[in-house]
Every structure is written in C-alpha cells, then in structure tokens.
C-alpha positions in Angstrom: 22.8 4.2 -31.9 20.6 3.1 -34.8 19.4 5.4 -37.7 15.9 5.7 -36.3 16.9 7.1 -33.2 19.0 9.6 -35.1 16.1 10.6 -37.2 13.6 10.9 -34.3 16.0 12.6 -32.1 14.8 16.1 -33.1 11.2 15.1 -32.3 11.9 13.0 -29.2 14.3 15.5 -27.5 11.7 18.5 -27.6 9.1 16.2 -26.3 11.4 15.0 -23.5 12.1 18.5 -22.8 8.3 19.3 -22.7 7.7 16.4 -20.3 10.4 17.6 -18.0 9.1 21.0 -18.1 5.8 19.6 -17.2 7.2 17.8 -14.5 9.2 20.8 -13.4 6.0 22.9 -13.3 4.0 20.3 -11.2 7.0 20.2 -8.7 6.9 24.0 -8.7 3.4 24.0 -7.9 3.8 21.4 -5.2 6.7 23.5 -3.7 4.5 26.6 -3.8 1.8 24.7 -2.0 4.2 23.6 0.6 5.6 27.2 0.8 2.0 28.4 1.2 1.4 25.8 4.0 4.8 26.9 5.7 3.6 30.7 5.5 0.3 29.7 6.9 1.8 27.7 9.6 4.6 30.0 10.5 2.5 32.4 12.7 1.3 29.7 14.9 4.7 28.1 15.0 6.2 31.4 16.1 3.3 31.7 18.6 4.1 28.3 20.0 7.8 29.1 20.0 6.9 32.2 22.0 4.9 30.2 24.5 7.6 27.6 24.7 10.3 30.3 25.4 7.9 31.7 28.1 7.6 28.2 29.6 11.4 27.5 29.4 12.0 30.8 31.3 9.4 29.7 34.0 11.1 26.4 34.2 14.5 28.2 34.6 13.1 30.3 37.4 11.7 27.3 39.0 15.1 25.6 38.6 16.8 28.6 40.5 14.3 28.3 43.3 14.9 24.7 43.6 18.6 25.1 43.7 18.1 28.0 46.2 15.8 25.9 48.3 18.2 23.0 48.1 20.9 25.1 49.5 18.6 26.1 52.3 17.6 22.7 52.9 21.3 21.5 52.9 22.1 24.2 55.5 19.1 23.1 57.7 20.1 19.6 57.4 23.7 20.4 58.6 22.3 22.4 61.3 20.0 19.5 62.3 22.9 17.1 62.0 24.8 19.3 64.5 22.0 19.5 67.0 21.5 15.6 66.8 25.2 15.0 67.5 24.8 17.4 70.5 21.8 15.3 71.6 23.7 12.1 71.1 26.7 13.6 73.1 24.2 14.8 75.8 22.5 11.3 75.8 25.7 9.7 76.6 26.4 12.3 79.4 22.7 11.4 80.7 23.6 7.7 80.4 26.8 8.2 82.6 24.8 10.2 85.0 22.1 7.7 85.2 24.7 4.9 85.8 26.1 7.0 88.8 22.5 7.7 90.1 21.8 3.9 90.0 25.1 3.3 91.9 24.2 6.2 94.4 20.8 4.6 94.8 22.1 1.1 95.4 24.3 2.7 98.3 21.3 4.6 99.6 19.2 1.2 99.5 22.0 -0.6 101.3 22.1 2.2 104.0 18.4 2.9 104.4 17.8 0.1 107.0 20.5 1.7 109.1 19.2 5.2 108.5 15.7 3.9 109.7 17.3 2.2 112.7 19.2 5.3 113.5 15.9 7.6 113.2 14.3 5.1 115.8 17.3 5.6 117.9 17.0 9.5 117.5 13.2 9.3 118.4 14.1 7.4 121.6 16.8 9.7 122.5 14.4 12.6 121.9 12.0 11.0 124.4 14.8 10.5 126.9 16.1 13.9 126.7 12.6 15.4 127.2 12.5 13.2 130.3 15.7 14.4 131.5 14.8 18.0 130.8 11.6 17.5 132.8 13.7 16.1 135.7 16.3 18.9 135.5 13.9 21.8 135.1 12.6 21.7 138.7 16.2 21.5 139.9 17.3 24.4 138.1 15.6 26.9 140.5 17.3 25.0 143.5 20.7 25.1 141.6 20.3 28.9 141.0 19.5 29.6 144.8 22.5 27.3 145.9 24.8 29.6 143.4 23.5 32.8 145.0 24.0 31.4 148.5 27.6 30.2 147.5 28.4 33.7 146.1 27.2 35.4 149.2 29.1 33.2 151.4 32.4 33.6 149.4 31.9 37.4 149.8 31.6 37.2 153.4 34.7 35.2 153.9 
C-alpha cells in the first residue's frame, strides 16, 4: 500500500460505502418490484392451482373408471374366451358328426339302388297279392259253406 492510498482511504471508504448503499437500494427496489409482481400474480396462480387440482381430481376419477372398466372388460374377455373354447369343442364334435354322417351317406348311396329295386319288387308283390285276393275272395264264401256242411256232417255221425 502506498501513502496516497492511506491518505485517501478515509474519503474513498465512505464513497464506496455510499455506492454500495445506492446499489443496495436499487436491488431493494428491484426486489420490491419482484415481490409486488409476485403478490399481483399470486391470486391468479392460486386460482390456476385450484383449477389444476380440480382437473387432477377429475383425471383421478376418470382413471378409476378406466380401471373399473378394464376389470369389466377383462371379465367379459374371459367369458368370451370360455364361450369360444366351447364353440371350438362343439365344432370338433360337429366335425366328427359330419364325418359319421358322410360315412352313413356313402353307405346309403351304395344301398340305394338295391332299396329301389326292392321297392319295385314290393310294388309287383302288392299287385300279385291283390290278384290273389281277388281270386280268393269269391272262394271264401264257398269255403265257409263247405265248413258248415263239414260241421253238420260231423255232428250227425
């Protein structure tokens, strides 16, 4: 330190203190301005926070509904899966029945010509039985009379 600095120190120190106080006052003024802006913005921030809280509550309720709906959807899906499995099992059973019907139908196709031939034979036999009935019918009265005569003769003997 030199002599001029020591001599001027009593003058310079108060000036530096004054400058520091001026800067401090400026900073205090800026802080007050910030505090005033914060105070002015605080009601709208609280209002926004309240609205945000309401939205969060609504989102929470919606989330609960989604969870509940998801549980219902899961239960419905499980039930549908069970029904689908039953349908698949029933489809397999229907396939087996269809195969059996196909086999039976092949047997019927093979036997059909013989069945038709037998029906023709039945038709012919029906005609022949009718002819025999027409022939026997007139003889029935005569046979009854012969029976009566035979009974009378057997009584008399």
